[in-house]
C-alpha positions in Angstrom: 130.5 97.6 105.1 134.2 97.0 106.0 135.1 99.4 103.2 132.7 102.0 104.4 134.0 101.7 108.0 137.6 102.0 106.7 136.7 105.1 104.6 134.5 106.8 107.2 135.3 105.3 110.7 133.7 108.3 112.5 130.3 107.4 110.9 130.4 104.0 112.6 131.4 105.6 115.8 128.7 108.2 115.8 126.0 105.7 114.8 126.7 103.8 117.9 126.2 106.8 120.1 122.8 107.6 121.6 123.0 111.4 121.5 126.2 112.7 119.9 127.2 116.3 120.3 127.3 118.5 117.2 130.9 119.3 116.5 132.0 123.0 116.4 132.4 124.2 112.9 134.9 127.0 112.3 133.3 130.1 110.8 135.4 129.8 107.7 134.1 126.2 107.1 130.4 127.0 107.4 128.5 125.6 104.4 131.2 123.0 103.8 131.6 119.4 104.9 135.0 117.9 105.6 135.0 114.4 104.0 135.6 111.8 106.7 135.4 114.5 109.4 133.4 114.8 112.6 131.0 117.1 110.8 130.3 114.7 108.0 129.7 111.9 110.6 127.3 114.1 112.5 125.3 115.1 109.5 125.1 111.5 108.5 123.8 110.7 112.0 121.2 113.5 111.8 119.9 112.0 108.5 120.3 108.3 109.1 120.6 107.8 112.9 117.0 106.8 113.5 117.4 103.8 111.1 120.4 102.6 113.2 118.6 102.5 116.6 117.6 98.8 116.3 119.6 96.8 118.9 120.3 93.9 116.5 121.5 96.3 113.8 123.8 98.1 116.3 125.1 94.8 117.5 125.9 93.9 113.9 127.6 97.3 113.3 129.8 96.8 116.4 130.9 93.4 114.9 132.1 95.0 111.7 135.8 95.4 112.2 137.8 98.3 110.8 139.8 96.9 107.9 143.4 97.8 108.3 
């Protein structure tokens, strides 16, 4: 998990939010996903967010430190 948090820190951040806002996507980027970007994190939350609603799981995720 430390590797995942290091590679995609915005995914951890967004999974800990209750109702994140969808990021604005520039028109020229529609249909693409920026790896590691806010849009990727949001799409991950849309698909997987419900699985991370458990309080114990969120507590565990908060404890995973970003590897420097």
